C-alpha positions in Angstrom: -153.8 127.5 20.0 -154.4 125.1 17.0 -157.0 123.3 19.4 -158.8 126.7 19.5 -158.7 127.3 15.6 -159.9 124.0 15.3 -162.6 124.2 17.6 -163.7 127.7 16.1 -163.7 126.0 12.5 -166.0 123.1 13.6 -168.4 125.6 15.4 -168.2 127.7 12.0 -169.1 124.3 10.2 -171.9 123.6 12.3 -173.4 126.7 12.1 -173.1 126.7 8.3 -174.7 123.5 8.0 -177.6 124.3 9.3 -180.0 124.6 6.5 -182.1 127.8 6.2 -185.7 127.4 7.4 -188.0 128.6 5.0 -191.7 129.0 5.9 -194.3 126.0 4.7 -195.9 127.3 1.8 -196.8 124.3 0.0 -200.6 124.5 1.0 -201.0 127.8 -1.0 -201.9 128.6 -4.4 -199.3 130.8 -6.8 -201.0 133.7 -6.1 -201.6 133.7 -2.3 -197.6 132.6 -2.2 -196.8 136.1 -4.3 -199.3 137.9 -2.1 -197.9 136.9 1.3 -194.0 137.0 0.3 -192.4 140.5 0.8 -189.9 140.0 -1.9 -192.7 139.4 -4.3 -194.8 142.6 -3.7 -194.3 144.1 -7.0 -194.9 141.1 -8.8 -198.0 140.4 -6.7 -199.6 143.9 -7.4 -198.9 143.7 -11.3 -200.8 140.2 -11.0 -203.6 141.4 -8.9 -204.4 144.0 -11.4 -205.5 141.3 -14.2 -208.1 139.0 -12.3 -208.2 136.6 -15.2 -204.2 136.2 -15.0 -204.4 135.6 -11.5 -207.0 132.7 -12.0 -204.9 131.1 -15.0 -201.9 131.2 -12.8 -203.5 129.7 -9.8 -204.8 126.8 -12.2 -201.1 125.9 -13.4 -199.8 122.4 -11.9 -196.7 120.7 -12.2 -194.5 123.6 -13.4 -191.6 125.8 -12.1 -191.9 129.5 -11.8 -188.9 131.9 -12.3 -190.4 135.0 -10.4 -188.4 138.0 -10.6 -188.0 139.6 -7.2 -188.6 143.0 -6.1 -185.1 143.9 -6.7 -185.4 142.5 -10.5 -188.8 144.7 -11.0 -187.3 147.7 -9.4 -184.7 148.2 -11.9 -186.9 146.8 -15.0 -188.4 149.9 -16.2 -185.1 151.9 -16.5 -183.3 149.0 -18.1 -182.5 149.9 -21.7 -182.8 146.6 -22.9 -186.6 147.1 -23.0 -187.2 150.5 -23.8 -188.1 149.4 -27.5 -190.0 146.4 -26.4 -192.3 148.1 -24.1 -192.9 150.6 -26.5 -194.1 148.4 -29.0 -195.4 145.8 -26.6 -198.8 143.8 -27.1 -200.9 141.5 -25.0 -199.2 138.6 -26.8 -195.7 139.6 -26.3 -196.5 140.2 -22.5 -198.1 137.0 -22.3 -195.1 135.4 -24.2 -192.4 137.0 -21.5 -194.6 135.6 -18.6 -194.8 132.3 -20.2 -190.9 132.2 -20.7 -190.9 132.4 -16.9 -192.6 129.3 -16.2 -191.0 125.6 -16.7 -192.7 122.6 -17.4 -192.3 120.5 -14.3 -191.1 121.0 -10.9 -187.3 121.1 -11.0 -186.0 120.7 -7.5 -182.7 119.1 -8.5 -181.3 121.5 -11.5 -178.4 119.7 -13.5 -174.8 120.8 -12.2 -174.1 122.0 -15.6 -176.2 124.2 -17.7 -179.3 122.0 -19.3 -182.0 123.2 -21.3 -185.5 123.3 -19.4 -189.2 123.6 -21.5 -191.0 126.8 -21.0 -194.9 127.5 -21.7 -193.5 129.6 -24.7 -194.3 127.0 -27.4 -195.7 128.6 -30.5 -194.8 131.2 -33.2 -194.0 133.8 -33.7 -192.0 133.6 -30.4 -190.3 130.0 -31.0 -189.9 127.5 -33.3 -188.1 125.2 -31.0 -190.1 121.4 -30.8 -191.7 121.3 -27.3 -191.1 124.8 -26.4 -188.5 127.4 -26.0 -185.8 126.9 -23.2 -184.1 128.4 -20.1 -180.6 127.0 -19.2 -180.5 126.1 -15.5 -177.7 124.8 -13.0 -177.1 124.0 -9.8 -173.5 125.1 -8.7 -172.0 122.6 -6.2 -169.0 124.9 -5.5 -170.9 128.0 -4.9 -174.3 126.4 -3.8 -176.2 128.7 -6.3 -179.0 128.2 -8.7 -178.5 130.2 -12.3 -180.5 130.5 -15.2 -179.5 131.7 -18.8 -182.1 133.5 -21.1 -181.6 135.2 -24.3 -178.7 137.5 -24.7 -176.8 135.2 -22.4 -178.2 136.9 -19.5 -177.4 135.1 -16.5 -179.9 135.4 -13.4 -179.1 134.0 -9.8 -181.7 132.4 -7.4 -181.9 131.3 -3.7 -183.4 128.3 -2.9 -187.1 127.1 -4.0 -190.2 127.7 -2.5 -193.2 125.3 -2.5 -196.7 126.0 -3.7 -199.7 123.8 -4.5 -199.0 123.8 -8.1 -195.2 123.3 -8.1 -192.1 125.3 -6.8 -191.1 129.0 -7.2 -187.4 130.5 -7.8 -187.1 134.2 -6.8 -184.8 135.7 -9.6 -182.8 138.7 -9.8 -183.4 140.0 -13.1 -186.5 139.6 -16.0 -185.6 136.6 -18.4 -184.9 137.6 -22.0 -187.2 136.1 -24.5 -185.0 134.8 -27.2 -185.0 136.2 -30.5 -183.3 135.6 -34.0 -179.6 134.6 -34.3 -178.7 138.4 -35.3 -180.5 140.0 -32.7 -178.8 138.1 -29.9 -175.3 138.1 -31.2 -175.0 141.6 -32.4 -174.2 142.7 -28.8 -170.9 142.8 -26.7 -171.5 140.0 -24.3 -171.9 137.6 -27.3 -169.0 138.5 -28.5 -169.4 137.1 -32.3 -170.8 140.4 -34.3 -168.2 139.8 -36.7 -170.0 136.2 -37.3 -173.6 137.7 -38.1 -171.7 140.4 -40.3 -169.9 137.5 -42.2 -173.6 136.0 -42.8 -174.9 138.9 -44.2 -172.3 139.5 -46.6 -172.4 136.1 -47.7 -176.1 135.9 -48.3 -176.5 133.5 -45.5 -178.2 135.4 -42.7 -181.9 135.2 -43.9 -181.5 131.5 -44.6 -180.4 131.0 -40.9 -182.9 133.0 -39.5 -185.6 131.0 -41.1 -184.4 127.5 -40.5 -187.1 126.0 -38.1 -184.4 124.1 -36.1 -180.7 125.0 -35.8 -177.4 124.4 -33.8 -174.8 127.1 -34.5 -171.1 127.2 -34.0 -170.5 131.0 -34.2 -166.7 132.0 -33.9 -166.1 134.7 -31.4 -165.0 138.0 -32.5 -161.3 137.5 -31.8 -161.3 134.1 -34.1 -162.5 136.5 -37.0 -160.0 138.8 -36.5 -157.1 136.1 -36.1 -157.7 134.9 -39.5 -159.7 137.9 -41.5 -156.7 138.2 -44.3 -157.3 134.6 -45.1 -161.2 134.5 -44.8 -161.9 137.5 -47.0 -159.2 136.6 -49.2 -161.9 133.5 -50.5 -164.0 134.2 -53.2 -167.6 134.8 -51.7 -168.7 131.3 -52.7 -165.9 129.9 -50.4 -166.5 132.4 -47.7 -170.1 131.1 -47.8 -169.0 127.5 -47.7 -166.9 128.1 -44.7 -169.8 129.7 -42.7 -172.3 126.7 -43.8 -169.7 124.4 -42.0 -170.8 126.5 -38.8 -174.2 125.8 -39.1 -176.1 122.3 -38.3 -180.1 122.6 -39.9 -182.8 120.3 -38.4 -181.6 119.5 -35.2 -180.8 121.5 -31.7 -178.3 120.1 -29.5 -177.4 121.7 -26.2 -173.8 121.5 -24.8 -175.1 119.2 -21.8 -176.3 116.9 -24.6 -172.7 116.7 -26.4 -171.1 113.2 -26.4 -167.4 112.6 -27.8 -167.6 111.7 -30.9 -170.9 112.7 -31.8 -171.3 113.8 -35.8 -173.2 116.8 -37.0 -174.1 117.3 -40.8 -173.6 120.6 -41.7 -175.5 123.0 -43.8 -173.1 122.6 -46.8 -173.8 118.6 -46.4 -170.5 118.1 -44.8 -169.5 116.0 -41.2 -168.0 117.7 -38.1 -167.4 116.2 -34.9 -167.2 116.8 -31.1 -164.1 115.8 -29.3 -164.9 116.0 -25.5 -162.1 116.1 -23.4 -162.1 118.1 -20.2 -163.7 120.8 -22.2 -165.6 120.4 -25.7 -164.2 120.9 -28.7 -165.7 120.9 -32.3 -163.2 120.0 -35.2 -160.3 122.7 -34.3 -162.3 125.0 -32.0 -163.2 124.8 -28.5 -166.7 125.6 -27.4 -166.8 128.6 -25.0 -169.0 129.7 -22.1 -172.8 129.2 -22.0 -175.1 128.1 -24.6 -177.1 131.2 -26.2 -180.8 130.2 -26.6 -182.1 131.7 -29.9 -185.8 131.8 -31.4 -185.0 128.6 -33.4 -182.4 127.0 -32.0 -179.1 127.5 -30.2 -175.7 129.2 -30.4 -172.4 127.8 -29.2 -169.6 130.5 -29.3 -166.2 128.9 -30.3 -162.8 130.1 -30.4 -161.8 129.8 -34.0 -163.1 129.6 -37.3 -163.4 125.8 -38.7 -162.1 125.2 -42.1 -164.1 122.4 -44.1 -160.9 121.8 -46.0 -158.7 121.0 -43.1 -159.0 117.7 -40.7 -157.8 118.8 -37.4 -155.9 116.8 -35.2 -157.1 115.1 -32.1 -157.1 117.4 -29.3 -155.6 115.8 -26.1 -157.1 115.8 -22.6 -154.9 118.7 -21.5 -155.6 121.0 -24.3 -156.8 124.5 -23.3 -157.7 126.0 -26.4 -158.5 125.1 -30.0 -156.2 125.6 -33.1 -156.3 128.2 -36.2 -157.2 126.1 -39.2 -156.4 129.3 -41.4 -153.4 131.4 -41.8 -153.1 134.2 -39.3 -153.3 137.8 -40.3 -155.1 141.0 -40.2 -157.1 142.0 -42.8 -160.7 143.3 -42.9 -161.9 144.2 -39.6 
């Protein structure tokens, strides 16, 4: 009986090991590939309606295209995320959204953790990120899935890539969100950091943060603020502002894939905070949670505690799961 089980397991493994044989499309230009791929028929139809766009796409080289599949585009017109955008859409906005789906370079081997990949969106008013706004991408070696993260933390999945003359193309299952300002990106349930935005507004810091050319933000999640709200809102307005400035790193953009143990950042309040990289990433007393959130002028890292500029945390150990509160706990404002 055991031999039969092992034989069946071996047969299944051999079947799974056979790679999927995709057609050789490397000699096709991008528009021809879209035209000849059934799963891109909606996108092909839209591109074909604008001859100048088709010509421009075919002239691009050394690129990776994240192309929404028919499934993604079929749902797109009824997606409430986009109602306001399309009501106000301009040609420039549509071009920016398209450009956000085109990555610089040919990326056949994505990082195994989410890393930033520069897109064709490179100028204001859409971004102030040097070298271009990013999409975060990775290849998961456990599930063998390729995934990309865009604005509002939107996660899209893709199967293996296809080749064309100018590069490669991934079929993604949603339309990417072009990142906007920090208030727009975090004022939603998915980000779970609306209290941080509210606190920035009350402290008179939100406009300043939005106007920074480059910024890295460590934003406490809503639960972190609820835990210490009595202590935090018991502070003077000036002290509240000082605490919030402690979470903001001006003049640089650092993604979590670039974190190194002991890296020090200079905050908006001119104080130092430090990364402690164990099995997980910590910043001072707080643990970094989830995926990076790209914003118009940088990146947000959501964390599990509010940091305190007057408290020096103990070093985290390799087995520690969560950060430690740096304020007295207790309910209050929210």
